[in-house]
C-alpha positions in Angstrom: 0.0 0.0 0.0 2.9 2.3 0.7 4.3 1.8 -2.8 0.8 2.2 -4.3 0.3 5.5 -2.5 3.7 6.8 -3.5 3.1 5.9 -7.1 -0.1 7.9 -7.1 1.7 11.2 -6.4 -1.3 12.8 -4.7 -0.2 16.3 -3.4 -3.5 17.0 -1.5 -3.8 13.6 0.2 -2.2 11.8 3.1 -1.9 8.1 3.9 -2.3 7.0 7.5 -1.5 3.5 8.7 -3.1 2.5 12.0 -2.2 -0.6 13.8 -0.8 -2.2 16.9 2.9 -2.7 17.4 4.9 -4.1 20.3 8.6 -3.2 20.1 9.6 -6.1 22.2 7.5 -8.6 20.2 10.2 -9.9 17.9 13.3 -8.7 16.1 11.6 -9.5 12.8 8.6 -7.3 13.6 10.9 -4.4 14.6 13.0 -4.8 11.4 9.8 -5.0 9.2 8.4 -1.9 10.9 11.6 0.1 10.3 11.6 -1.1 6.7 8.0 0.2 6.3 9.0 3.6 7.7 11.9 3.8 5.4 9.7 2.9 2.4 7.4 5.8 3.4 10.1 8.3 3.7 9.6 11.5 1.7 5.8 10.9 1.3 2.8 12.1 3.2 2.6 8.8 5.0 2.0 8.6 8.7 2.1 5.7 11.2 -0.2 5.5 14.2 0.7 2.6 16.5 -1.3 1.4 19.5 -3.9 4.2 19.1 -6.8 3.8 21.5 -9.9 2.4 19.9 -12.0 5.5 20.5 -9.3 7.6 18.7 -9.3 5.2 15.8 -13.0 5.7 15.4 -12.6 9.5 15.6 -9.9 9.3 13.0 -12.0 7.1 10.7 -14.8 9.7 11.0 -12.6 12.3 9.5 -11.4 10.1 6.7 -12.9 9.5 3.2 -11.3 6.3 1.9 -10.3 3.2 3.7 -7.7 0.8 2.2 -7.3 -2.8 3.5 -4.7 -5.2 2.2 -4.3 -7.9 4.8 -3.3 -11.1 2.9 -1.9 -9.4 -0.2 0.9 -11.5 -1.6 0.1 -14.4 0.8 -0.8 -17.9 -0.1 -1.7 -19.1 3.4 -5.4 -18.4 4.0 -4.7 -18.0 7.7 -3.0 -14.7 6.8 -6.1 -13.3 5.2 -8.5 -11.2 7.2 -11.0 -13.6 8.6 -13.7 -11.2 9.7 -13.0 -7.6 8.9 -14.3 -5.6 11.9 -12.0 -2.7 11.0 -13.6 -2.6 7.6 -17.0 -2.5 9.1 -16.0 0.2 11.6 -14.6 2.3 8.7 -17.8 1.9 6.7 -19.9 2.9 9.7 -17.7 6.0 10.1 -18.5 7.0 6.5 -15.3 5.8 4.8 -15.6 4.2 1.3 -13.7 0.9 1.6 -11.3 -0.2 -1.1 -10.3 -3.7 0.1 -8.4 -6.7 -1.1 -10.5 -9.4 -2.7 -9.5 -12.1 -0.1 -10.8 -13.5 3.1 -13.9 -11.9 4.5 -13.4 -8.6 2.7 -15.6 -9.5 -0.4 -18.3 -10.8 1.9 -18.5 -7.3 3.6 -17.7 -5.0 0.6 -19.9 -5.4 -2.5 -18.0 -4.0 -5.4 -19.6 -0.9 -6.7 -22.4 -0.9 -4.1 -20.7 0.0 -0.8 -17.1 0.2 -1.8 -14.6 -1.7 -4.1 -12.6 -4.8 -4.0 -9.2 -5.1 -5.7 -6.9 -7.9 -6.8 -3.7 -6.0 -7.6 -2.1 -2.7 -6.7 -2.8 -1.2 -10.2 -6.5 -1.9 -9.6 -6.2 -0.4 -6.1 -4.7 2.8 -7.6 -7.3 3.0 -10.4 -10.3 2.6 -8.0 -8.9 5.2 -5.6 -8.3 7.7 -8.4 -11.9 7.1 -9.6 -13.2 7.9 -6.1 -11.0 11.0 -5.9 -12.1 12.3 -9.3 -15.8 11.4 -9.1 -17.3 13.0 -6.0 -20.9 11.8 -6.9 -19.8 8.2 -7.0 -17.8 8.6 -3.8 -20.9 10.0 -2.0 -23.1 7.1 -3.4 -20.7 4.5 -2.2 -20.3 6.3 1.2 -24.1 6.0 1.7 -24.0 2.4 0.8 -21.1 1.7 3.2 -22.9 3.4 6.1 -26.1 1.4 5.4 -24.2 -1.9 4.9 -22.3 -1.5 8.1 -25.5 -1.8 10.1 -25.8 -5.4 8.8 -22.6 -6.4 10.6 -23.2 -4.7 14.0 -22.8 -6.3 17.5 -26.5 -7.1 17.8 -26.6 -9.0 14.4 -23.5 -10.9 15.5 -25.0 -11.8 18.9 -28.3 -12.9 17.2 -26.4 -15.1 14.8 -24.4 -16.7 17.6 -27.6 -17.3 19.6 -29.1 -19.1 16.6 -26.0 -21.2 16.1 -26.0 -22.2 19.8 -29.7 -23.1 19.7 -29.1 -25.3 16.6 -26.1 -27.0 18.1 -27.5 -27.7 21.6 -31.2 -28.4 20.8 
């Protein structure tokens, strides 16, 4: 995603990466994080580590587009996003999601209805440029994202779990 953003050369846009990071977790993680920061050097790319959840939600509320790429370049399905709560939270906050076409992402994001799914970085760039250039399309997808996020809320999840439990134990 860093390479894709840098390739786009957007002077009026910033790219913010939000996630958790524990410096003492492993030497590999620390080296990888340093590599990412070096890759981002010279661009309007910012890292936010270990941001409190309420601050993440506030940040998403001020954002227009949400990128998600967990699993890109991976062949092991356990490395794909298996639920996508961050995508749902971004949608509920009004972001238009542009997410990788792997794992749970295409179950949440319906291409052209409440966001976009992509298979390669050239497609990610093209879809993002489309949203930036076409404000009407962006607003339509934003409305779809907000509406769709309601289908993945905590109550819906609890109801589904209760049905599953009833089926299994009755």
